[in-house]
C-alpha beads as a LAMMPS data file, in Angstrom:
LAMMPS data file: protein, C-alpha beads

444 atoms
443 bonds

1 atom types
1 bond types

-500.0 500.0 xlo xhi
-500.0 500.0 ylo yhi
-500.0 500.0 zlo zhi

Masses

1 110.0

Atoms # bond

1 1 1 -262.431 479.274 297.354
2 1 1 -259.711 478.136 299.391
3 1 1 -256.456 478.908 298.901
4 1 1 -253.250 476.634 298.836
5 1 1 -250.352 477.628 301.291
6 1 1 -248.470 474.364 300.664
7 1 1 -249.442 473.569 297.442
8 1 1 -246.068 472.167 295.561
9 1 1 -245.702 473.629 291.829
10 1 1 -244.032 470.602 290.749
11 1 1 -245.777 467.823 289.024
12 1 1 -246.165 464.352 289.995
13 1 1 -243.576 463.190 287.901
14 1 1 -241.348 465.820 288.770
15 1 1 -241.937 464.484 292.586
16 1 1 -241.361 461.095 291.500
17 1 1 -237.978 461.990 289.483
18 1 1 -236.621 464.087 292.632
19 1 1 -236.552 460.605 294.846
20 1 1 -233.333 459.571 295.194
21 1 1 -234.545 456.436 296.792
22 1 1 -237.192 454.257 297.110
23 1 1 -238.613 454.457 300.135
24 1 1 -239.211 451.465 302.436
25 1 1 -241.262 450.254 305.738
26 1 1 -244.205 452.300 306.803
27 1 1 -242.559 455.226 304.843
28 1 1 -243.764 453.475 301.860
29 1 1 -246.858 453.110 303.234
30 1 1 -247.778 456.611 302.781
31 1 1 -245.719 458.002 299.575
32 1 1 -248.787 459.354 297.979
33 1 1 -249.911 461.814 300.838
34 1 1 -246.383 463.551 300.217
35 1 1 -248.471 465.133 297.413
36 1 1 -250.429 468.160 298.615
37 1 1 -253.236 468.225 296.108
38 1 1 -253.645 464.187 296.663
39 1 1 -253.947 464.689 300.259
40 1 1 -256.595 467.158 299.737
41 1 1 -258.256 464.641 297.346
42 1 1 -258.036 461.799 300.313
43 1 1 -259.388 463.948 303.220
44 1 1 -261.625 464.804 301.221
45 1 1 -262.711 461.363 300.312
46 1 1 -262.426 460.424 303.975
47 1 1 -265.268 462.575 304.758
48 1 1 -267.272 461.751 302.031
49 1 1 -266.967 458.003 303.035
50 1 1 -268.121 458.365 306.445
51 1 1 -271.260 460.224 305.080
52 1 1 -271.787 457.224 302.520
53 1 1 -271.204 454.373 305.027
54 1 1 -273.657 455.968 307.194
55 1 1 -275.984 456.212 304.456
56 1 1 -275.889 452.718 303.214
57 1 1 -276.404 451.252 306.730
58 1 1 -279.339 453.411 307.006
59 1 1 -280.785 452.903 303.827
60 1 1 -281.129 449.130 304.773
61 1 1 -282.137 449.528 307.992
62 1 1 -285.406 452.095 307.010
63 1 1 -286.115 449.744 304.041
64 1 1 -286.396 446.817 306.681
65 1 1 -288.323 449.138 309.299
66 1 1 -290.764 450.194 306.758
67 1 1 -291.212 446.549 304.833
68 1 1 -289.327 443.812 306.958
69 1 1 -288.686 441.839 303.653
70 1 1 -285.532 440.924 301.921
71 1 1 -286.939 441.578 298.932
72 1 1 -287.417 445.593 300.014
73 1 1 -283.611 445.186 300.695
74 1 1 -283.044 444.079 296.914
75 1 1 -285.322 446.303 295.566
76 1 1 -283.407 449.389 296.820
77 1 1 -280.130 447.938 296.054
78 1 1 -281.282 447.407 292.516
79 1 1 -282.607 450.841 291.862
80 1 1 -278.894 451.989 293.312
81 1 1 -277.590 449.341 290.374
82 1 1 -279.291 450.293 287.348
83 1 1 -278.417 454.107 287.917
84 1 1 -274.826 453.361 288.336
85 1 1 -275.130 451.029 285.139
86 1 1 -276.213 453.762 283.013
87 1 1 -274.177 456.167 284.446
88 1 1 -270.734 454.294 284.892
89 1 1 -269.569 454.267 281.407
90 1 1 -270.762 458.160 281.100
91 1 1 -269.009 458.936 283.783
92 1 1 -265.847 456.833 282.626
93 1 1 -266.316 459.214 279.466
94 1 1 -266.505 462.593 281.218
95 1 1 -263.735 461.773 283.493
96 1 1 -261.329 461.493 280.356
97 1 1 -262.800 464.630 278.153
98 1 1 -263.755 466.876 281.111
99 1 1 -262.547 468.071 284.480
100 1 1 -262.119 465.542 287.263
101 1 1 -262.649 467.921 289.826
102 1 1 -265.808 469.497 288.199
103 1 1 -267.159 465.826 288.221
104 1 1 -266.196 464.899 291.831
105 1 1 -267.826 468.531 293.387
106 1 1 -270.780 467.748 291.660
107 1 1 -271.270 464.287 292.491
108 1 1 -270.657 464.822 295.941
109 1 1 -273.577 467.820 295.621
110 1 1 -275.726 465.382 295.002
111 1 1 -274.761 462.865 297.432
112 1 1 -275.050 465.661 300.292
113 1 1 -278.440 466.805 298.812
114 1 1 -279.926 463.591 299.207
115 1 1 -278.533 462.734 302.590
116 1 1 -280.348 465.616 303.907
117 1 1 -283.374 465.310 302.015
118 1 1 -283.563 461.610 303.927
119 1 1 -283.088 462.594 307.211
120 1 1 -285.699 465.344 306.840
121 1 1 -288.005 463.137 305.808
122 1 1 -287.767 460.827 308.401
123 1 1 -287.945 463.350 310.822
124 1 1 -291.026 465.010 309.505
125 1 1 -292.608 461.287 309.329
126 1 1 -293.192 461.467 305.822
127 1 1 -290.654 459.023 304.752
128 1 1 -291.843 456.210 302.440
129 1 1 -290.403 453.283 300.542
130 1 1 -290.467 455.166 297.424
131 1 1 -288.493 457.718 298.385
132 1 1 -286.273 455.197 299.331
133 1 1 -285.880 454.129 295.678
134 1 1 -285.829 457.855 294.166
135 1 1 -282.559 458.607 296.660
136 1 1 -280.949 455.176 295.785
137 1 1 -281.328 456.137 292.074
138 1 1 -280.090 459.480 292.458
139 1 1 -277.039 458.672 294.452
140 1 1 -276.113 455.760 292.226
141 1 1 -276.031 458.033 289.485
142 1 1 -273.475 460.267 291.396
143 1 1 -271.676 457.553 292.529
144 1 1 -271.424 456.259 288.569
145 1 1 -269.294 459.747 287.746
146 1 1 -267.796 460.169 290.993
147 1 1 -266.342 456.497 291.216
148 1 1 -264.158 456.488 288.006
149 1 1 -263.035 460.413 287.921
150 1 1 -261.619 460.346 291.569
151 1 1 -259.603 456.838 290.553
152 1 1 -258.344 458.463 287.802
153 1 1 -257.561 461.771 289.013
154 1 1 -255.300 460.097 291.627
155 1 1 -253.443 458.772 288.824
156 1 1 -252.967 462.287 287.413
157 1 1 -251.814 463.448 291.210
158 1 1 -249.316 461.015 291.784
159 1 1 -247.793 459.416 288.761
160 1 1 -248.090 455.900 287.821
161 1 1 -245.540 454.798 289.848
162 1 1 -247.124 455.138 293.289
163 1 1 -250.987 454.888 291.594
164 1 1 -250.850 451.350 293.368
165 1 1 -250.083 453.081 296.764
166 1 1 -252.561 455.849 295.825
167 1 1 -255.671 453.246 295.504
168 1 1 -254.171 451.269 298.613
169 1 1 -254.486 454.602 300.696
170 1 1 -257.997 455.320 299.279
171 1 1 -259.361 452.295 300.325
172 1 1 -257.579 452.728 303.720
173 1 1 -259.494 456.347 303.579
174 1 1 -262.644 453.760 303.075
175 1 1 -262.532 451.109 304.980
176 1 1 -261.089 453.280 307.943
177 1 1 -264.492 454.678 308.276
178 1 1 -266.232 451.704 308.129
179 1 1 -264.482 450.703 311.433
180 1 1 -267.050 453.042 313.317
181 1 1 -269.540 454.831 310.492
182 1 1 -271.924 451.855 310.866
183 1 1 -271.648 451.458 314.000
184 1 1 -272.118 455.320 314.641
185 1 1 -275.264 455.013 312.441
186 1 1 -276.702 452.080 314.349
187 1 1 -276.193 453.693 317.622
188 1 1 -277.977 457.259 316.224
189 1 1 -280.557 455.335 314.504
190 1 1 -281.488 453.223 317.498
191 1 1 -281.084 456.298 319.712
192 1 1 -284.516 457.849 320.108
193 1 1 -283.365 461.647 320.376
194 1 1 -281.436 460.820 317.003
195 1 1 -283.410 458.111 315.413
196 1 1 -282.757 456.973 311.463
197 1 1 -283.041 461.035 310.650
198 1 1 -281.084 462.852 312.630
199 1 1 -278.209 459.729 311.892
200 1 1 -279.258 460.842 308.288
201 1 1 -278.249 464.445 308.991
202 1 1 -275.215 463.744 310.556
203 1 1 -273.916 462.235 307.327
204 1 1 -275.398 465.127 305.388
205 1 1 -272.619 467.200 307.773
206 1 1 -270.184 464.702 307.132
207 1 1 -270.857 465.193 303.158
208 1 1 -270.812 469.264 303.446
209 1 1 -267.104 468.727 305.086
210 1 1 -266.162 466.467 302.114
211 1 1 -267.287 468.616 299.808
212 1 1 -265.254 471.996 301.093
213 1 1 -262.247 469.921 300.970
214 1 1 -262.999 468.740 297.177
215 1 1 -263.634 472.172 296.194
216 1 1 -259.718 472.874 297.022
217 1 1 -258.611 470.476 294.210
218 1 1 -257.107 471.583 291.086
219 1 1 -259.065 471.736 287.932
220 1 1 -256.069 469.242 285.878
221 1 1 -256.422 469.337 282.540
222 1 1 -257.476 465.990 280.633
223 1 1 -255.245 463.654 278.175
224 1 1 -255.480 465.413 274.251
225 1 1 -257.117 462.667 272.201
226 1 1 -259.132 461.824 269.043
227 1 1 -261.511 460.211 271.050
228 1 1 -262.985 463.339 272.111
229 1 1 -264.428 464.195 268.581
230 1 1 -266.434 461.241 269.337
231 1 1 -269.930 460.809 270.972
232 1 1 -270.368 459.934 274.161
233 1 1 -271.507 456.576 273.150
234 1 1 -269.029 455.900 270.513
235 1 1 -266.097 457.037 273.499
236 1 1 -268.010 454.282 275.063
237 1 1 -267.548 451.705 273.012
238 1 1 -264.139 452.844 272.099
239 1 1 -263.310 451.606 276.006
240 1 1 -264.757 448.929 275.384
241 1 1 -262.409 448.022 272.197
242 1 1 -259.121 449.129 274.514
243 1 1 -260.174 446.647 277.230
244 1 1 -261.318 443.653 274.836
245 1 1 -258.356 444.147 272.815
246 1 1 -255.835 443.551 275.508
247 1 1 -256.560 439.702 276.641
248 1 1 -254.809 440.340 280.319
249 1 1 -257.289 443.360 280.650
250 1 1 -260.284 441.671 279.491
251 1 1 -259.968 438.786 281.681
252 1 1 -259.138 440.900 284.805
253 1 1 -262.171 443.257 283.928
254 1 1 -264.471 440.377 283.612
255 1 1 -263.481 438.473 286.597
256 1 1 -263.649 441.269 288.575
257 1 1 -267.194 442.129 287.438
258 1 1 -268.605 438.708 288.867
259 1 1 -267.146 438.685 292.157
260 1 1 -267.736 442.301 293.100
261 1 1 -271.505 441.700 291.798
262 1 1 -271.788 438.624 293.738
263 1 1 -269.315 438.513 296.723
264 1 1 -269.864 441.867 297.881
265 1 1 -273.827 441.546 298.054
266 1 1 -273.352 440.089 301.289
267 1 1 -273.673 443.488 302.768
268 1 1 -276.946 444.359 301.355
269 1 1 -278.216 441.700 303.972
270 1 1 -276.750 442.529 307.080
271 1 1 -279.711 443.939 308.440
272 1 1 -281.756 440.697 307.682
273 1 1 -279.306 438.393 308.617
274 1 1 -278.441 440.318 312.386
275 1 1 -281.921 441.148 312.691
276 1 1 -283.890 438.593 311.203
277 1 1 -281.386 435.712 312.100
278 1 1 -279.792 436.428 315.236
279 1 1 -282.494 438.702 316.496
280 1 1 -280.400 441.920 317.161
281 1 1 -281.251 445.188 317.202
282 1 1 -279.879 448.044 314.578
283 1 1 -276.335 448.687 316.694
284 1 1 -275.443 444.981 316.156
285 1 1 -275.957 445.392 311.996
286 1 1 -273.274 448.468 312.373
287 1 1 -270.856 446.324 314.942
288 1 1 -270.993 443.471 311.816
289 1 1 -270.215 446.462 309.173
290 1 1 -267.169 447.402 311.646
291 1 1 -265.910 444.125 311.486
292 1 1 -265.488 444.062 307.883
293 1 1 -263.768 447.213 308.366
294 1 1 -261.503 446.267 311.079
295 1 1 -259.753 443.375 309.179
296 1 1 -259.713 445.776 305.894
297 1 1 -257.569 448.157 307.809
298 1 1 -255.369 445.777 309.014
299 1 1 -254.273 444.741 305.781
300 1 1 -254.783 448.012 304.104
301 1 1 -251.091 449.510 305.341
302 1 1 -249.131 446.543 304.916
303 1 1 -250.771 446.174 301.182
304 1 1 -249.916 450.208 300.361
305 1 1 -246.480 449.576 300.873
306 1 1 -246.355 446.534 298.523
307 1 1 -249.201 447.290 296.126
308 1 1 -246.825 447.612 292.654
309 1 1 -245.153 444.680 293.793
310 1 1 -244.434 441.358 291.413
311 1 1 -246.401 439.595 293.658
312 1 1 -249.346 441.985 293.443
313 1 1 -251.238 439.629 290.826
314 1 1 -250.787 436.053 292.920
315 1 1 -251.892 437.928 295.961
316 1 1 -254.939 439.543 294.122
317 1 1 -256.211 436.035 293.167
318 1 1 -255.737 434.625 296.634
319 1 1 -257.575 437.693 297.780
320 1 1 -260.478 436.881 295.307
321 1 1 -260.564 433.086 296.129
322 1 1 -260.162 433.392 300.325
323 1 1 -263.588 436.142 299.468
324 1 1 -265.653 433.624 298.178
325 1 1 -264.625 431.319 300.881
326 1 1 -265.495 433.746 303.614
327 1 1 -268.691 434.809 302.171
328 1 1 -269.860 430.996 302.238
329 1 1 -268.910 430.897 305.789
330 1 1 -270.688 434.132 307.023
331 1 1 -274.103 432.477 305.240
332 1 1 -273.568 429.232 307.221
333 1 1 -272.418 431.217 310.252
334 1 1 -274.482 429.836 313.383
335 1 1 -274.352 432.817 315.444
336 1 1 -273.416 436.517 316.106
337 1 1 -269.629 435.946 317.194
338 1 1 -268.871 433.667 314.713
339 1 1 -270.309 436.002 311.988
340 1 1 -268.196 439.050 313.190
341 1 1 -265.016 437.170 312.963
342 1 1 -265.404 435.564 309.500
343 1 1 -267.144 439.406 308.354
344 1 1 -262.876 440.720 309.636
345 1 1 -261.530 437.656 307.312
346 1 1 -263.634 438.647 304.277
347 1 1 -262.877 442.507 304.770
348 1 1 -259.377 441.393 304.538
349 1 1 -259.655 439.293 301.668
350 1 1 -262.058 441.890 299.882
351 1 1 -259.360 444.925 300.654
352 1 1 -256.610 442.909 299.034
353 1 1 -258.729 442.096 295.879
354 1 1 -259.948 445.408 295.144
355 1 1 -257.163 447.463 295.718
356 1 1 -254.740 445.084 293.620
357 1 1 -257.330 444.773 290.971
358 1 1 -258.023 448.279 290.112
359 1 1 -254.095 448.925 290.162
360 1 1 -253.600 446.507 287.785
361 1 1 -256.456 447.580 285.247
362 1 1 -255.179 450.940 285.456
363 1 1 -251.541 449.736 285.042
364 1 1 -252.600 448.001 281.861
365 1 1 -254.625 450.908 280.224
366 1 1 -253.301 453.892 278.317
367 1 1 -253.408 457.296 279.848
368 1 1 -256.256 457.976 277.802
369 1 1 -258.397 455.441 278.604
370 1 1 -257.733 455.767 282.541
371 1 1 -261.440 457.100 282.997
372 1 1 -263.200 454.624 280.987
373 1 1 -261.245 451.972 281.848
374 1 1 -261.910 452.359 285.685
375 1 1 -265.478 453.108 284.948
376 1 1 -265.709 449.469 283.426
377 1 1 -264.261 448.364 286.823
378 1 1 -266.689 450.207 288.473
379 1 1 -269.685 448.370 286.491
380 1 1 -268.915 445.652 289.022
381 1 1 -271.056 447.974 291.696
382 1 1 -273.886 448.308 289.638
383 1 1 -274.233 444.456 288.785
384 1 1 -273.709 444.410 292.576
385 1 1 -276.973 446.698 293.281
386 1 1 -278.896 444.813 290.278
387 1 1 -277.973 441.476 291.503
388 1 1 -279.241 442.230 294.907
389 1 1 -283.205 442.086 293.627
390 1 1 -283.015 438.286 292.595
391 1 1 -280.565 437.199 295.528
392 1 1 -283.463 439.262 297.912
393 1 1 -286.145 437.073 296.207
394 1 1 -284.235 433.628 295.947
395 1 1 -283.753 434.470 299.789
396 1 1 -287.491 434.792 300.272
397 1 1 -288.111 431.525 297.749
398 1 1 -285.233 429.508 299.760
399 1 1 -283.571 431.051 303.016
400 1 1 -281.427 433.939 303.467
401 1 1 -278.303 431.688 304.398
402 1 1 -279.118 429.871 301.053
403 1 1 -278.887 433.122 299.318
404 1 1 -275.348 434.023 300.551
405 1 1 -273.482 430.793 300.310
406 1 1 -274.686 430.469 296.487
407 1 1 -273.072 434.323 296.609
408 1 1 -269.712 432.820 298.356
409 1 1 -270.200 430.084 295.447
410 1 1 -270.336 432.221 292.670
411 1 1 -267.137 434.656 293.563
412 1 1 -265.201 431.433 294.464
413 1 1 -266.086 429.646 290.900
414 1 1 -264.928 433.055 289.087
415 1 1 -261.571 433.456 290.948
416 1 1 -260.592 429.902 290.132
417 1 1 -261.625 430.632 286.608
418 1 1 -259.460 433.821 286.206
419 1 1 -256.656 431.401 288.140
420 1 1 -256.672 428.806 285.429
421 1 1 -257.218 431.391 282.634
422 1 1 -254.028 432.986 283.622
423 1 1 -252.142 429.657 283.547
424 1 1 -252.761 428.151 286.770
425 1 1 -250.793 428.743 289.979
426 1 1 -247.620 427.732 288.246
427 1 1 -247.271 430.151 285.864
428 1 1 -248.483 432.932 288.031
429 1 1 -245.847 432.160 290.331
430 1 1 -243.335 432.027 287.610
431 1 1 -244.273 435.358 286.185
432 1 1 -244.142 437.060 289.410
433 1 1 -240.495 435.610 290.073
434 1 1 -239.696 436.770 286.628
435 1 1 -240.915 440.357 287.245
436 1 1 -239.079 440.419 290.866
437 1 1 -235.675 439.217 289.227
438 1 1 -235.976 441.883 286.480
439 1 1 -236.678 444.809 288.553
440 1 1 -233.417 443.569 290.890
441 1 1 -231.369 443.400 287.307
442 1 1 -232.697 447.277 287.192
443 1 1 -231.831 448.219 290.618
444 1 1 -228.489 446.438 290.329

Bonds

1 1 1 2
2 1 2 3
3 1 3 4
4 1 4 5
5 1 5 6
6 1 6 7
7 1 7 8
8 1 8 9
9 1 9 10
10 1 10 11
11 1 11 12
12 1 12 13
13 1 13 14
14 1 14 15
15 1 15 16
16 1 16 17
17 1 17 18
18 1 18 19
19 1 19 20
20 1 20 21
21 1 21 22
22 1 22 23
23 1 23 24
24 1 24 25
25 1 25 26
26 1 26 27
27 1 27 28
28 1 28 29
29 1 29 30
30 1 30 31
31 1 31 32
32 1 32 33
33 1 33 34
34 1 34 35
35 1 35 36
36 1 36 37
37 1 37 38
38 1 38 39
39 1 39 40
40 1 40 41
41 1 41 42
42 1 42 43
43 1 43 44
44 1 44 45
45 1 45 46
46 1 46 47
47 1 47 48
48 1 48 49
49 1 49 50
50 1 50 51
51 1 51 52
52 1 52 53
53 1 53 54
54 1 54 55
55 1 55 56
56 1 56 57
57 1 57 58
58 1 58 59
59 1 59 60
60 1 60 61
61 1 61 62
62 1 62 63
63 1 63 64
64 1 64 65
65 1 65 66
66 1 66 67
67 1 67 68
68 1 68 69
69 1 69 70
70 1 70 71
71 1 71 72
72 1 72 73
73 1 73 74
74 1 74 75
75 1 75 76
76 1 76 77
77 1 77 78
78 1 78 79
79 1 79 80
80 1 80 81
81 1 81 82
82 1 82 83
83 1 83 84
84 1 84 85
85 1 85 86
86 1 86 87
87 1 87 88
88 1 88 89
89 1 89 90
90 1 90 91
91 1 91 92
92 1 92 93
93 1 93 94
94 1 94 95
95 1 95 96
96 1 96 97
97 1 97 98
98 1 98 99
99 1 99 100
100 1 100 101
101 1 101 102
102 1 102 103
103 1 103 104
104 1 104 105
105 1 105 106
106 1 106 107
107 1 107 108
108 1 108 109
109 1 109 110
110 1 110 111
111 1 111 112
112 1 112 113
113 1 113 114
114 1 114 115
115 1 115 116
116 1 116 117
117 1 117 118
118 1 118 119
119 1 119 120
120 1 120 121
121 1 121 122
122 1 122 123
123 1 123 124
124 1 124 125
125 1 125 126
126 1 126 127
127 1 127 128
128 1 128 129
129 1 129 130
130 1 130 131
131 1 131 132
132 1 132 133
133 1 133 134
134 1 134 135
135 1 135 136
136 1 136 137
137 1 137 138
138 1 138 139
139 1 139 140
140 1 140 141
141 1 141 142
142 1 142 143
143 1 143 144
144 1 144 145
145 1 145 146
146 1 146 147
147 1 147 148
148 1 148 149
149 1 149 150
150 1 150 151
151 1 151 152
152 1 152 153
153 1 153 154
154 1 154 155
155 1 155 156
156 1 156 157
157 1 157 158
158 1 158 159
159 1 159 160
160 1 160 161
161 1 161 162
162 1 162 163
163 1 163 164
164 1 164 165
165 1 165 166
166 1 166 167
167 1 167 168
168 1 168 169
169 1 169 170
170 1 170 171
171 1 171 172
172 1 172 173
173 1 173 174
174 1 174 175
175 1 175 176
176 1 176 177
177 1 177 178
178 1 178 179
179 1 179 180
180 1 180 181
181 1 181 182
182 1 182 183
183 1 183 184
184 1 184 185
185 1 185 186
186 1 186 187
187 1 187 188
188 1 188 189
189 1 189 190
190 1 190 191
191 1 191 192
192 1 192 193
193 1 193 194
194 1 194 195
195 1 195 196
196 1 196 197
197 1 197 198
198 1 198 199
199 1 199 200
200 1 200 201
201 1 201 202
202 1 202 203
203 1 203 204
204 1 204 205
205 1 205 206
206 1 206 207
207 1 207 208
208 1 208 209
209 1 209 210
210 1 210 211
211 1 211 212
212 1 212 213
213 1 213 214
214 1 214 215
215 1 215 216
216 1 216 217
217 1 217 218
218 1 218 219
219 1 219 220
220 1 220 221
221 1 221 222
222 1 222 223
223 1 223 224
224 1 224 225
225 1 225 226
226 1 226 227
227 1 227 228
228 1 228 229
229 1 229 230
230 1 230 231
231 1 231 232
232 1 232 233
233 1 233 234
234 1 234 235
235 1 235 236
236 1 236 237
237 1 237 238
238 1 238 239
239 1 239 240
240 1 240 241
241 1 241 242
242 1 242 243
243 1 243 244
244 1 244 245
245 1 245 246
246 1 246 247
247 1 247 248
248 1 248 249
249 1 249 250
250 1 250 251
251 1 251 252
252 1 252 253
253 1 253 254
254 1 254 255
255 1 255 256
256 1 256 257
257 1 257 258
258 1 258 259
259 1 259 260
260 1 260 261
261 1 261 262
262 1 262 263
263 1 263 264
264 1 264 265
265 1 265 266
266 1 266 267
267 1 267 268
268 1 268 269
269 1 269 270
270 1 270 271
271 1 271 272
272 1 272 273
273 1 273 274
274 1 274 275
275 1 275 276
276 1 276 277
277 1 277 278
278 1 278 279
279 1 279 280
280 1 280 281
281 1 281 282
282 1 282 283
283 1 283 284
284 1 284 285
285 1 285 286
286 1 286 287
287 1 287 288
288 1 288 289
289 1 289 290
290 1 290 291
291 1 291 292
292 1 292 293
293 1 293 294
294 1 294 295
295 1 295 296
296 1 296 297
297 1 297 298
298 1 298 299
299 1 299 300
300 1 300 301
301 1 301 302
302 1 302 303
303 1 303 304
304 1 304 305
305 1 305 306
306 1 306 307
307 1 307 308
308 1 308 309
309 1 309 310
310 1 310 311
311 1 311 312
312 1 312 313
313 1 313 314
314 1 314 315
315 1 315 316
316 1 316 317
317 1 317 318
318 1 318 319
319 1 319 320
320 1 320 321
321 1 321 322
322 1 322 323
323 1 323 324
324 1 324 325
325 1 325 326
326 1 326 327
327 1 327 328
328 1 328 329
329 1 329 330
330 1 330 331
331 1 331 332
332 1 332 333
333 1 333 334
334 1 334 335
335 1 335 336
336 1 336 337
337 1 337 338
338 1 338 339
339 1 339 340
340 1 340 341
341 1 341 342
342 1 342 343
343 1 343 344
344 1 344 345
345 1 345 346
346 1 346 347
347 1 347 348
348 1 348 349
349 1 349 350
350 1 350 351
351 1 351 352
352 1 352 353
353 1 353 354
354 1 354 355
355 1 355 356
356 1 356 357
357 1 357 358
358 1 358 359
359 1 359 360
360 1 360 361
361 1 361 362
362 1 362 363
363 1 363 364
364 1 364 365
365 1 365 366
366 1 366 367
367 1 367 368
368 1 368 369
369 1 369 370
370 1 370 371
371 1 371 372
372 1 372 373
373 1 373 374
374 1 374 375
375 1 375 376
376 1 376 377
377 1 377 378
378 1 378 379
379 1 379 380
380 1 380 381
381 1 381 382
382 1 382 383
383 1 383 384
384 1 384 385
385 1 385 386
386 1 386 387
387 1 387 388
388 1 388 389
389 1 389 390
390 1 390 391
391 1 391 392
392 1 392 393
393 1 393 394
394 1 394 395
395 1 395 396
396 1 396 397
397 1 397 398
398 1 398 399
399 1 399 400
400 1 400 401
401 1 401 402
402 1 402 403
403 1 403 404
404 1 404 405
405 1 405 406
406 1 406 407
407 1 407 408
408 1 408 409
409 1 409 410
410 1 410 411
411 1 411 412
412 1 412 413
413 1 413 414
414 1 414 415
415 1 415 416
416 1 416 417
417 1 417 418
418 1 418 419
419 1 419 420
420 1 420 421
421 1 421 422
422 1 422 423
423 1 423 424
424 1 424 425
425 1 425 426
426 1 426 427
427 1 427 428
428 1 428 429
429 1 429 430
430 1 430 431
431 1 431 432
432 1 432 433
433 1 433 434
434 1 434 435
435 1 435 436
436 1 436 437
437 1 437 438
438 1 438 439
439 1 439 440
440 1 440 441
441 1 441 442
442 1 442 443
443 1 443 444
């Protein structure tokens, strides 16, 4: 176990109280990193995301090389999604009941193990399509526990006042790795010296480094609640009731589910679009993934400094609308460079939406339900995996472009319905202005 020479003995709330002034400008974008324990979590997440982003692309490349079918790409993500669908609610319960550090570490061990296992299978020329399905199910289960615990743990380490900033910085680390991790994976996969197997093992090394950081995290005691006396299924039901009893939270969770489930599925079909439609090799699949990350990072730092502002809600809605429009444009892109520019735009819109929707969801939830509420938000990624299979079949029956445009249309319609349910443009703008005026009054 590592020591903590720089760990502060003050709590997250103590740190928040000690600040006499609210940081502004660039310093406001990185305030959560002033907490040593959150900094450790952030670095662990950075290396974990390096591994995850590489594996995400390698899984698609290997599935395409083994089968050359869009339906096979969808099936791999279906296995991932079903496993995550089952595991995520249980991960939320576990996050509220047990040590979040323990959950994160065990999930990272599973992610590491199967990265190495797939790399060895490819290197020894024994890789088969069913192995990808098994690896997808195991890693989907791990993500189902990892995701809710990691986001809820951020709230424990920095406090509610900086929650939006912490989530934005977490997404910055994830999207920052997407700038070069997919490109690295694509280049290594296409390089004879490494190949797909070697690229998987490099991802495994990053995953081990992440594990070493995560082992340094403190064991924060969960919030005591009477719900812990219930069975896991009863706790899941209690979490659903908590969300359903709060209409703003209910609308946010439901709309987020459909926006991510359909909108984010464009990434599952990168190999088919780039190799099948544009006739390019694996390296270009990595480059298109990096385009999304470039767009995401471009908005991440200014977003981190404004994630808790009164304009977060209208910005989130615009992000969802632009996300849908961008996915439609990707499906209609005539060549790689147009697709590259469109995907950079999509990455920006997606980052805005995900950062602010997660921040809003946790802000609307009680401390005792943070893990379960976050697990319900994370279910959208399980839905993304499940929807990949029928969308892959749709691509085979019609065309890949039709399937991608359909994803964008569903995303755009869902974001529009959420805007209408919240009272329309005028209501959302008035709400933002009212909150801004109230904060100015309190500050005065």
